[in-house]
N, C-alpha and C positions, 0 to 999 in steps of 0.2 A: 681033591688030595695036595696038598704042598710039596716041595718040592722036598727032599729027603732029606739035606741037611737042615732045613727050618724045620721039618717034624723033627726028626732026631734033638734038635737043640731045646724044643716046646716041648717035649714028650716027659724029657727031664725034669721040668719043674711043674707042669700040671696034668692033673688027673684027664681019663679018656671024656669023660663029659665037658669039661673045665676047656679041652681040647679042642671038644667040636665046636663047641660054642665060641672059641676064640677065633678058629679059623674063619668062622660065618662069620666075624665082624670084621676078618682080614678081608675077605671077598668081597662082602657089601663096600667096602673100601675102595679098591682098586676099580669097584664098577663106577663111583662115584657117587654125589648125590643126585634124586631125582629130581629135576626139576618141576613144577607144575606145568602140563601143556596145556591144559586150555584153561589160560585165566580167564577170560570171559564167561564162564563155565559157574566157577566159585562161586561167592554169595555170603553174605553174613548172615548167622545162623539166626532161623527161629523161634520163637519163644518155646516151644516144644524142645528144642535139641540145647536152649540155652534161656532157659528161663530166671526169673529173677527173683534174689531170696525172700524178697517183700511181699514175692505172691503163694509163699509155702504156708502150708496150714502150720497153727501152733500143735504143740501137740498135749494131753494132758497127763498131768503128774504123774497118773499111774502109769499110761503109755512110756515113758521118759525111763522109766525105771524098768519099765521090758525092755526098752531097747539100751540101758545101757548094760544090760546083762550079757549081752551079744558083742560090744565094744573090745577093740582091741584097738589101744594108743599107738601109734609108729611116730621114731625120730627118724631122718637119715643124718647119722651122727659120723660123719666119715671125715671131716674137713677138720686143717687144723688150721691157727688163729694166726698165720704167717702174713697175711693181706693189713692187719695192725701191728705187726712185730712183736706176737707172741709166740710163746713155745708151749708145744702141746695141742691138746684137742680145743677146740674154738669153742667147742658147750661147757667149757669148764673156766670158760673167761668170765670174769665179773663184770654183771652189766647195770645191778640193780641192790641197794641195801644189802650190801659183800653176799649177794646172791647170783650165781651163773646162770649161766643156760637152763644147765641141765635141774639145780636146784630149785628153779623156777619150775620146772618140767613136773618134776616128782613134786611141787606143792599142790602142783594141779591135781596131778593124779590121786593125790592122798586125800586135797579136800571132795574129788567127787565120790571117791571112796564111802567117806563119813557122810557125806551130804546123802548119799542114795542108797548106803547102804549096800557098794556092789565091792566087788573085788576086778577092776578095772586092769587089765595086765598092761606093764607098759615093753614095746618092744624099742631094741635101739639093733640097727644097723651100724655096725661100728668097721671101721680101715684098718689095715695092717698097724697105721698111725697111729690111731685113736684106742686099739681095743684093752690092750693093758692098764692105761693111764685112767680108762673111764671106766675100769671094772674094780681097781685100788679106791676111786674117789667115791664107790655107792657101797665098797666093803667099808668104808670110814662113815658113812651117813646112817642114820635110824630110821627104817622107812618098815612100811608098815607093805606095799603094793607087791605087787610078784613083777619082776624084772628079768623081760625075757634079753640078754645082751647075744647078738654073735655078729663071727668077721666074714665081711664079704671076699670074694673073690681076690685074689694077687695075681696079675697078670705082669707080663714080659712088655717094656715099653721096647719098640721098633725104631731100628737108624732110619730116617727121614727118606733117604735116596733107594737104599736095596731093600729095606723093608724086611731086614733081617735081625733078631730079638739079642738086645742088650741081654751078656751073659752074666750071671751073678759072679761067677771067680775074677771079672775085671772088674764090675760095675757096683759088686754090694749089691746093698737094699737098692739104690739107686738102678739097678736095673728093673723095680720092680712100680708100678704105679695099681690104686684101686679104680677099677675099669668105669666109672658112674652109676648113680645111684637106681639106673636100668637093672642093675643086673641084682638086684632085690628079688625080682621075679623068683630067677633059677637058682639064688642062696635059699630062700626058703623051702621052695620044695624040695633042692637035692637035700636039706640038713634035717628034713621032716619035719619043721619049724611049723608051716604051716599045715599039715593032717592033726597034730599036735593040737591046734590052736579051734581049728575045727571038731576034731575028741571033745573036744573042753567048754561046746557048746557056741565058741567064737565065732560070729559068721559075717561080721563089718570090721574090718577094719579104716581108720582117719590117720593117715601118714603124713608128715610135713618135714619145714626141714629145722632142724635143730636151733637155727639161728633168727626163726621165724616167731617173733615174741606174740605175732596177732594169730598164730592158727593154735587156739583153743578148742577143746570138745563143745561145738553148739550142738543141742537138744533137735532145733528143730531141720537141721540139714540131715540127722541121724533119723528123725522120723521120716524124711521125703524118702532116705535110703532102704527102710525097711519096709515101710508101707506101700510103696511104688517099686519094692522089688527092682532096684538100681545096680545093674551088674556092679557100674566104676562110674565115678563124678571128679570131675575138675572143677573146681574154685578156679571161675576167672573175676578180676576187676577194672576199672578202670584206667585206659591207657595213659598218662602225664608223660611228660618232654622227657625224663629221666627213663621211660620203659617201652623208647616207640622200638625196640629191636625184639623185644621179648617174641615168645611164643605165642601163636593168637591159634581161633577156632575157625573153620569156616564149613560151610556147611556145599557139599556136590551130590546131585541126584537124590539129595534128600538125608543123606548119610552126614555124619560127625564128623567133622578129621582135623589133625592140627597142624600148623603149618608154623615150619620153621625157618627161619629167614636165610636160610643156604637152600633151598628149596625154591623161593621167588627168583623168577628171572629177572636177571639183571637189570633191564630195563622198567621192572615194575618197584624194584626195591622202596623208591620214593611212595608210589601207593603206599605199598605194607606196611610205610614206617606210620604214613598219616593218620589220624585220629580219626577219620570218620567213616570209613569203609570198616575198617579192623577196632575198632572202639576197647577189647578189653585184650589183659593177656592172662597166660597161664603164673596164676600164686605159688605153684607146687604144692599145693594142700588138695589131697588125692582120697577119696574115699572109695575101695574097696570091699566088694562082695566078695568073699572067701571062697564060700562055694562055687559060685562062678569063674573064678579062677581056679581053683582045682578043680573045676570039669573041662577047662581049658588048657589048662598045663597037663592035664591028660594026653591029648594029642599032638602036643610038642613044645617046643622053646616057642616064648611069642616073639615077630617079627620084629622089631625095635629097630629104630632109625639111627644112626651111626654117627657119630657126633668126631670132629678132630681136632685134639686137640694139639698144638705144636709146644713145641719147649725146647729149651736149651739143657742141656748134662754138662757141667763141665765143660761147656764151647761145644758138644757136640750137639747138632740138631737132631730132635727124637720126635716121635709122634705117638700121641696117648688115646686110643679108638675107645668110646668111650658110648652108654646109652644111658636115656633118659627111665624115670619111673614114668613121666606122661607118656612117653610115645607108647603105653599100653594102650591107651584110648579107642585105638581104631582097631584093635584086638576082641573090641567087646560088643555084638550089635544090644544095644539100646542106649550104650554110656551117651553122658549127658555131660554139659559144661552148666556150669550155675555161676552169675552175675552175684557178686557178693560184696559189702559194702568195703571201702579201704581200709577199714582198722583191721581188716582181716590178712592185711600185708604188711606186717612190720618189721619186716628183714633189718640185722646188724650185718652190712658188710665192712664197712669202713668206723672211723672214729667222730665223723659227722651224723653218723646213724645211732652211735654211742650216747653221743651227748642228745639227741634229744630226749630217749628212752630212758638217760638219768633225770633229767629235768623237771621242775614242777608243770610239762606240761601234760604231765602222766602221775596217776595216782595207781601204788600197785595193793592189791586185793589177790588175796588167795590165791597167788603166785603169776594173776593176772595184771598185765596193764590198762590200765582204765582212763580213758582220755578227760582230761578235767574241766569241770564243767564250768570254770571260769575263762577258758578259752573260747573267745567270740569267732574267730576264725573256724569255719569249717576246714580247712585246710591247715596241716600241718607247716611251721617256717622252712624256709631253704636252705639248707647249710651248705656251708663248702669252708673246708677249714684250714686247705693250702695242704704242702705235698709234706710239711717239717713236722706240722699235728697228725699224722694220720700213723706216726710211729707213736704205740702206746704211753710209752715212758715220755715223750716229751707231751701229751696230749694229758698227763695225773697231774706234770708240774705244771702244766699251765693252765688247769681248770682245779686249783684244790677245791676249790668248792662250787659248783655246778651253777651259773648265772639265771636268775628269774625270766624266762623264754617265755610267758603266759603271751605277751600281746608284740613277740617278736614278728615279722615276716619273712626278711632276711640276714642271712651273718655272712659276710666274706673275708677270711681272713688270711693275708698273705704273709708267709715270715715268724718269726718268735714273736709271739703275744701272751703274757701272763697276766691271770688276775688277780692281785694279793688277796683274795679276799670277795664276801657278796657283793653281789653286782645284780642290776638288772636291765637290759637290754631291750630295746623296743620300736617297732618300726622296722626300717631298713639300716645295717649298721656295717660299715665296710672299716676295716682294722688293718692296719702295712705295720709288719715290725720295723722295716729299717735295718741299718746296718747295726744298731747296736741295740733291736728288740725294742719291744713296748709293754711298760709294764704298768697294769691299770689300777690303782688305790681300792682297799673296798669302800663299799656304800656308793660306787661309781655307777650315776646310772646314764645311758648314752640310748636316744634315741633319734631314729630320723641322721644320721652322723657316721663321717668318713674321719679317723684319725691315724695320724702315721707316729712311728717313732722316732 
């Protein structure tokens, strides 16, 4: 039970079930993250707990149609495009061919439903930041698929030192935050969405981040979920140097567990980040059996790991307590990881990523990005556009036409660089804007070269 003053302040903005959930997060935060005690006992998962996608059987078309009739596609749609200087929901940022993330998601669902004569619904978990604008966009487009949009919880931020909540009379909307995508479980349970989906015959959920353009419905994984009665599946993919701090899976006493960096002993951080022992990381592409989830939630809320997000609000240090949807893995007996190709993880977090997905490295087919067969390298180019071009407006003015990147290995830009028209970048290209900036004329071909303004 919290202190009376804290309880009184929180109870003004939260319902009973929300308050219980929130106070449980505060309690576990005060206890601190539990470090892995016996590091020597943990090991990489075996092929039973972490099978490879290539080992899964391919379903017959008739089975695929049957499995799709049980499917609901979900997207985590709470984020804003602030990291790229955008205003509004990130899912409404234009990513390719004048289409936003949400437009591409809708196109995928519409095509699936047409191709297989299905009525797969789209489930959108919005935050209070994104809900209204997302709904307004959906009302403006012509779609036949069912869209189930709902708003996740809205919890008070806490002062870092006292852990007392920010109050709306002083802080307004800045007093609140959406408590991470682990909030999904309680929201669909408390709002009756889970039971409605089950009543409508939906048994399998595929949910992913709205900004991951590689997270598309795969009939092979869907078949595996249904045929083998898997309660929870987390897609994992091979680590690269950029992913070493991402959550991974380990096996202890035959059971699969999720390992986040906060739980790693300080003297084992290097081993955690190394790609030898922990070869894969969590893509946040999650498959859940809804009947199994419903049965589990009847026993009480899932015990999810609490993450601490420290921020400043108008110079005041605060903490946001959050949970992640992936930490539900340990709540299900028989949960598995699945090692999938890297192409299923194509997030757009920065303009570096935006340049890749807008380029001719990919073709857009039925809302899906498909790698250009002319690209000889199995991996994508390494892109670093520098601080100046992380702003979407600067990016747009610098790339009025996206260069040909099919033969590019690496692009590093520092400062203001502008491409005046169509161009081609090949090999390793380094561009320095300098004091006055660098403008490259239309038709330029730059191969294994460094240029300065």
